[in-house]
C-alpha positions in Angstrom: -31.2 -12.4 44.0 -31.6 -11.4 40.7 -32.0 -14.6 39.1 -34.9 -15.1 42.3 -36.4 -11.7 41.8 -35.5 -11.2 45.7 -35.5 -7.6 47.1 -35.8 -6.0 43.2 -37.3 -2.5 43.7 -37.3 -1.7 39.8 -38.6 -3.1 36.6 -36.7 -1.7 33.3 -38.8 -1.8 30.3 -38.3 -1.0 26.5 -40.4 -0.1 23.5 -40.0 -4.1 22.2 -41.8 -5.1 25.0 -38.7 -6.3 27.0 -38.7 -6.0 30.7 -36.4 -7.1 33.4 -36.3 -6.5 37.1 -33.2 -5.0 39.1 -31.7 -3.2 42.2 -31.5 0.4 42.1 -28.4 0.3 44.4 -26.5 -2.0 42.4 -27.5 -0.3 38.9 -26.5 2.9 40.4 -23.4 1.8 41.6 -22.0 0.6 37.9 -23.7 3.3 35.8 -23.8 7.3 36.0 -27.0 7.2 34.1 -29.2 5.1 36.8 -27.5 6.8 39.5 -28.7 10.2 38.2 -32.1 8.8 37.4 -32.8 7.1 40.5 -31.0 9.9 43.0 -32.3 12.8 41.1 -35.6 14.4 41.4 -36.5 13.2 38.2 -40.0 11.3 38.1 -38.3 7.9 37.4 -36.8 8.0 40.7 -40.1 7.5 42.3 -41.8 5.3 39.8 -41.3 1.2 40.0 -41.7 0.6 36.3 -39.5 2.6 34.2 -39.5 2.8 30.1 -36.5 3.3 28.6 -36.8 5.0 25.2 -34.5 4.0 22.2 -32.8 1.0 23.7 -33.3 -2.5 22.4 -34.6 -5.2 24.9 -31.6 -7.6 24.0 -29.1 -5.0 24.7 -30.8 -3.8 28.2 -30.5 -7.3 28.8 -26.8 -7.9 28.1 -26.0 -4.8 30.0 -28.1 -5.6 33.2 -26.3 -8.8 33.2 -22.9 -7.3 32.8 -23.8 -4.9 36.0 -24.1 -8.3 38.1 -21.6 -10.8 36.5 -18.9 -8.7 34.9 -19.4 -10.8 31.6 -21.2 -10.0 28.4 -21.6 -11.6 24.9 -20.7 -9.4 22.0 -21.9 -11.0 18.5 -22.1 -9.6 15.1 -25.8 -9.2 15.5 -25.8 -7.3 18.9 -22.5 -5.1 18.9 -24.0 -2.2 17.7 -26.9 -2.2 19.9 -25.0 -3.0 22.7 -22.5 -0.4 22.0 -25.4 2.4 21.7 -26.9 1.2 25.2 -23.6 1.2 27.0 -23.2 4.8 25.7 -26.2 5.8 27.0 -25.9 4.3 30.6 -22.1 5.5 30.5 -20.4 2.0 30.9 -17.1 2.5 30.0 -16.0 -1.4 30.2 -18.7 -2.3 27.7 -17.9 0.5 25.3 -14.1 -0.3 25.2 -15.2 -4.0 24.7 -17.7 -3.1 21.8 -15.1 -0.8 20.1 -12.6 -3.7 20.0 -14.8 -6.2 18.7 -15.9 -3.9 16.3 -12.1 -3.1 15.1 -12.0 -6.8 14.9 -14.9 -7.2 12.5 -13.8 -4.5 9.8 -14.3 -5.5 6.6 -14.9 -3.5 3.1 -19.0 -4.5 3.6 -19.0 -2.6 7.1 -16.1 -0.2 7.7 -18.2 2.9 6.7 -21.0 2.2 8.7 -18.6 1.4 11.9 -16.8 4.6 11.0 -20.3 6.5 11.1 -21.2 5.0 14.4 -17.7 5.8 16.1 -18.5 9.3 14.5 -21.7 9.4 16.1 -20.6 8.5 19.6 -16.9 10.5 19.6 -15.2 7.1 19.6 -11.8 8.3 18.1 -10.0 5.2 18.0 -12.6 3.3 16.3 -13.4 6.2 14.0 -9.7 6.3 13.0 -9.2 2.8 12.5 -12.3 2.6 10.5 -11.2 5.2 8.5 -7.7 4.1 7.9 -9.4 0.7 6.8 -11.6 2.2 4.2 -8.7 4.2 2.8 -6.7 1.4 2.6 -9.4 -1.0 1.3 -11.1 1.9 -1.0 -11.5 -0.3 -4.6 -13.2 -3.1 -2.5 -15.3 -1.0 -0.1 -16.8 1.0 -3.1 -18.3 -2.4 -4.5 -20.2 -2.9 -1.3 -24.3 -1.4 -0.7 -22.7 1.1 2.1 -20.8 3.1 -0.5 -23.9 3.3 -2.5 -26.0 4.4 0.5 -23.6 7.4 1.5 -24.9 10.9 1.4 -23.9 13.4 -0.7 -21.5 15.2 1.9 -20.2 11.6 2.9 -19.3 10.6 -0.6 -17.5 13.8 -1.4 -15.6 13.7 2.2 -14.9 10.2 0.9 -13.7 11.0 -2.9 -11.8 13.9 -1.9 -9.5 12.3 0.6 -5.6 12.3 -0.2 -5.5 9.1 1.5 -7.3 6.8 -0.3 -5.0 3.9 -1.6 -6.0 3.5 -5.2 -4.0 1.8 -8.1 -4.7 5.0 -10.3 -7.3 8.1 -10.3 -9.2 6.1 -12.8 -10.5 3.9 -9.4 -11.6 7.5 -8.0 -13.6 8.2 -11.4 -15.4 4.8 -11.2 -16.4 5.0 -7.6 -17.9 8.6 -8.4 -19.9 7.2 -11.5 -21.1 4.0 -9.6 -22.6 6.4 -6.6 -24.1 8.6 -9.4 -25.7 5.8 -10.8 -26.9 3.9 -7.8 -29.8 5.8 -7.3 -32.3 8.1 -9.2 -32.1 11.7 -9.5 -28.6 12.0 -8.2 -27.4 13.7 -11.5 -27.9 16.9 -9.8 -24.8 16.2 -7.8 -22.7 15.4 -11.2 -20.6 18.4 -11.0 -19.9 18.8 -7.6 -18.9 15.0 -7.1 -16.8 14.9 -10.2 -14.7 17.8 -8.8 -13.6 15.0 -6.4 -11.9 13.3 -9.3 -8.6 14.7 -10.6 -9.3 14.5 -14.0 -5.9 16.0 -15.2 -4.2 12.9 -14.1 -5.9 10.4 -15.5 -4.2 8.8 -18.9 -5.3 10.7 -22.0 -6.5 7.0 -23.4 -8.7 6.4 -20.7 -10.2 10.4 -20.8 -10.9 9.8 -24.6 -12.4 6.2 -24.4 -14.1 6.4 -20.7 -14.8 10.2 -19.7 -15.5 11.9 -22.8 -17.9 9.9 -23.7 -19.8 9.4 -20.6 -23.5 10.6 -20.4 -23.3 12.2 -16.7 -20.3 14.7 -18.0 -22.0 15.3 -21.5 -24.9 17.2 -20.0 -23.3 18.9 -17.7 -21.7 22.6 -18.7 -19.5 22.6 -15.4 -18.3 18.9 -16.6 -17.4 19.9 -19.8 -15.1 22.7 -18.5 -13.1 20.5 -16.0 -13.0 17.7 -19.0 -11.4 20.3 -21.2 -9.0 21.7 -18.6 -8.0 17.7 -18.1 -7.5 16.9 -21.9 -5.3 20.1 -22.5 -3.4 19.0 -19.6 -2.8 15.6 -20.3 -1.6 16.7 -23.6 0.8 19.3 -22.7 4.6 18.6 -22.5 6.1 18.5 -19.1 7.2 22.0 -19.1 4.0 23.0 -19.0 2.6 20.3 -16.6 5.4 21.7 -13.9 3.5 25.0 -13.9 0.7 23.4 -12.1 3.0 21.4 -9.6 1.1 23.0 -6.7 -2.5 22.7 -7.9 -4.1 19.7 -5.7 -6.1 18.7 -8.8 -2.9 18.1 -10.9 -1.6 15.9 -8.1 -1.6 12.2 -8.0 -2.9 10.9 -4.5 -0.2 10.0 -2.1 -1.4 8.2 0.6 0.8 9.1 3.6 -1.6 11.3 5.8 -0.8 8.9 8.4 2.6 9.0 8.9 3.3 8.1 12.5 6.1 5.2 12.1 9.7 5.9 11.3 11.9 3.1 10.3 15.5 2.8 10.3 16.6 -0.3 7.6 19.8 -2.2 6.3 23.0 -0.6 6.2 26.4 -1.5 7.2 28.1 -2.6 10.5 32.0 -3.1 10.7 32.0 -3.5 6.9 29.5 -6.1 6.6 25.6 -5.6 5.2 22.9 -5.9 7.8 19.3 -7.0 7.6 18.3 -5.3 11.1 15.5 -2.9 10.9 14.0 -0.8 13.8 11.3 1.9 14.5 11.2 4.8 16.3 8.3 5.6 18.5 7.9 9.5 18.3 5.9 9.6 21.4 8.2 7.6 23.8 11.4 8.9 22.0 12.7 5.3 21.9 14.0 3.1 19.2 12.5 -0.6 18.9 13.7 -3.4 17.2 11.3 -4.8 14.2 11.5 -8.1 12.3 14.9 -8.5 10.1 14.6 -8.2 6.5 15.2 -11.7 4.4 18.6 -10.5 3.1 21.3 -8.4 4.6 21.9 -5.3 2.2 23.5 -1.8 2.1 23.4 0.8 -1.1 19.5 0.3 -1.0 16.8 2.2 -1.9 13.6 2.6 0.4 10.0 3.9 -0.4 6.5 3.5 1.0 3.2 2.6 -1.0 -0.1 2.2 0.7 1.5 2.1 4.4 3.9 -0.7 3.4 7.8 -0.2 3.2 9.6 -1.4 0.2 13.2 -2.2 0.3 14.9 -2.4 -3.4 18.1 -3.8 -4.6 21.3 -3.0 -2.8 24.8 -5.2 -2.4 25.6 -7.7 -0.2 28.6 -10.1 -0.3 29.7 -9.3 -3.8 26.1 -9.7 -5.3 24.4 -6.7 -6.6 20.7 -7.4 -5.5 17.5 -7.2 -7.8 15.5 -8.5 -5.1 12.7 -6.4 -3.3 11.0 -6.8 0.2 8.1 -5.5 1.5 7.5 -4.6 5.1 4.0 -4.9 7.0 4.4 -2.5 10.3 0.9 -4.3 11.3 2.2 -7.8 11.1 5.4 -7.0 11.6 6.6 -9.1 8.8 9.1 -8.7 5.3 7.9 -10.8 2.4 9.7 -11.2 -1.0 8.0 -9.5 -3.8 8.4 -9.8 -7.7 12.5 -8.9 -8.3 13.4 -6.0 -10.2 14.4 -6.6 -13.9 17.8 -5.1 -13.1 20.1 -5.5 -10.1 20.9 -2.0 -8.8 23.0 -0.2 -5.8 23.1 3.3 -5.1 19.8 4.2 -7.1 16.7 6.1 -6.6 13.3 4.8 -5.8 9.9 6.6 -5.4 6.1 6.1 -5.8 3.7 7.7 -7.8 0.3 6.8 -9.2 0.0 4.0 -7.0 3.2 2.3 -8.5 7.0 2.2 -7.3 9.3 3.7 -9.8 13.2 2.9 -9.7 15.9 4.4 -11.7 19.5 4.5 -12.2 22.3 3.1 -9.9 25.2 0.9 -10.7 25.7 -2.8 -11.4 29.7 -2.5 -10.5 30.5 -3.1 -14.3 28.2 -0.3 -15.7 26.1 2.7 -14.7 22.8 2.7 -15.2 20.2 5.1 -16.8 17.3 2.5 -17.1 13.7 3.3 -15.3 11.4 0.6 -14.4 8.4 0.6 -12.4 6.3 -2.0 -10.0 2.7 -2.4 -10.4 1.6 -4.0 -6.9 -1.5 -5.2 -7.9 0.0 -7.3 -11.0 3.1 -8.1 -8.7 5.3 -7.3 -11.9 8.1 -4.9 -13.0 7.8 -3.1 -16.3 10.5 -1.2 -18.2 10.2 2.2 -19.3 12.0 5.0 -21.5 15.5 5.3 -19.9 17.2 8.6 -18.8 19.0 10.5 -21.1 22.3 9.7 -19.3 23.6 7.0 -16.6 23.2 8.6 -12.8 24.1 6.8 -9.5 23.8 8.5 -6.2 20.9 10.5 -7.6 18.0 12.1 -5.7 14.4 10.7 -7.3 11.0 12.5 -6.1 7.7 12.5 -7.5 5.8 16.0 -7.7 2.7 17.1 -9.6 2.6 13.7 -11.6 6.0 13.8 -12.7 9.5 12.3 -11.6 12.4 14.4 -11.1 16.0 12.7 -11.3 18.4 15.2 -9.6 22.2 15.0 -9.7 24.2 11.9 -9.2 27.2 10.4 -10.5 27.7 9.0 -14.0 30.5 7.2 -13.4 33.2 9.5 -14.5 32.0 12.8 -12.9 29.6 14.3 -10.6 26.4 15.9 -12.1 24.6 18.9 -11.8 22.1 18.3 -14.4 18.4 17.0 -14.0 15.8 15.8 -15.9 12.0 15.1 -15.5 9.7 12.0 -16.7 6.2 12.2 -17.8 4.3 8.9 -17.1 1.3 10.0 -19.2 3.9 10.4 -22.3 6.8 7.9 -21.1 9.3 10.4 -22.0 12.3 12.3 -20.1 13.0 16.1 -20.5 16.0 17.9 -19.1 15.2 20.9 -16.9 17.7 23.5 -15.4 20.6 22.2 -13.8 21.5 22.8 -10.1 23.8 25.6 -9.2 26.3 23.0 -7.7 27.6 19.5 -8.8 26.1 16.8 -6.4 26.2 13.2 -5.8 24.1 12.0 -2.8 21.2 14.0 -3.3 18.6 14.7 -0.8 15.2 15.7 -1.7 12.5 16.7 0.3 9.2 17.2 -1.2 6.5 19.0 1.1 3.0 19.0 -0.2 0.2 20.8 1.4 0.1 19.4 5.2 1.6 16.3 4.6 5.5 15.5 4.4 7.1 13.0 2.5 10.8 12.8 3.5 13.3 10.1 2.4 16.7 10.6 4.3 19.3 9.0 1.8 22.8 8.0 2.9 25.1 5.3 2.0 24.7 3.0 4.7 21.2 3.0 5.2 17.7 4.6 4.7 14.9 6.1 7.1 11.5 6.4 5.7 8.1 7.3 7.3 5.1 5.6 6.9 1.3 5.8 8.1 
């Protein structure tokens, strides 16, 4: 009847000169919007021709065809306009379909636009997924035109976010400068945009070569104050830096604000190392098996970086391991990455400045004091200054841009001593000893509203990720 235009009693028109006939009772049955229009006291209830404002003709055509056939064609070209129309007409099935389609199309070039669209219409799931995608792909996102077109408030919110995944704070600084240069007259925002960058955690060399010489910062008195603070902090000894451990601008970003997955991995069962892993659903109070690791292991260390779990080293059937596996919870897959320089068991690992640090442990024949870090962008491990003494069963945590190695065992005695590593100077310095001698140290670091928790026991590890 629609195709033959039989018994049609309404003509819907749009501002782009599209029109389509329909039946009031069919449209009302499918859409609360049309039901209110046709059954209320609005003037449209008596009109034959009804003009719909702010609706694209193609989108109206797709919506009407869906109402009559339960089928719709959503494409890259019409997804946004169809979603806008479906929101206006309150047709949830089409709204959900468009949101799912846009989630599948997320890309660095469009994620900011999709995020803004989801925010405008309160699609919380789409907004959350677009936001997470933006955080995880920050470096690629800032290269696209959408980033340059962000408003002042939008770019401040983005650059201030704790959860942006960056190799170092240098990426955030370069993004801020790129936005300031994108259009004329943005220099008035220089100081407020630069406050989003944690200048003190930039390397001293980068500060000297790229930041101090920047024209935007040179001409702004507030930026000069921030630069002086950053230079003073970068050149300070670790004992001075520890005083600022709770200052946000002195903290490297740790992308853990979406911690809703808890994973248990590795360990011993009946005397044998296992490769199994499982995750805990916080909402259903249930454990579920996930993909097994490629290698059975215990005595491991586990950390997370940018939403992925890294399982390092350990021991299996007489072998001390230097191998490392990375688990992607979205793909439910373990992938081998570059092995560590040293094989280790019962050691410490954590992430800081977008890198993974591994320190101490045992090779069976000797106890280790060595420190190395992994750069995920280069897929390479690098050696650093070793600790002052060997430690296994130690606790390791990052706080305020510094690493803290606590307690442990040196092969002869349990330790109460602790030391602090500064990545900016590549130096370890002793800090006050604990009140009690301890190996198997559990460190819990609470920063602002986020929890970074590593439960370290001899048989297996539990870690939370986003």
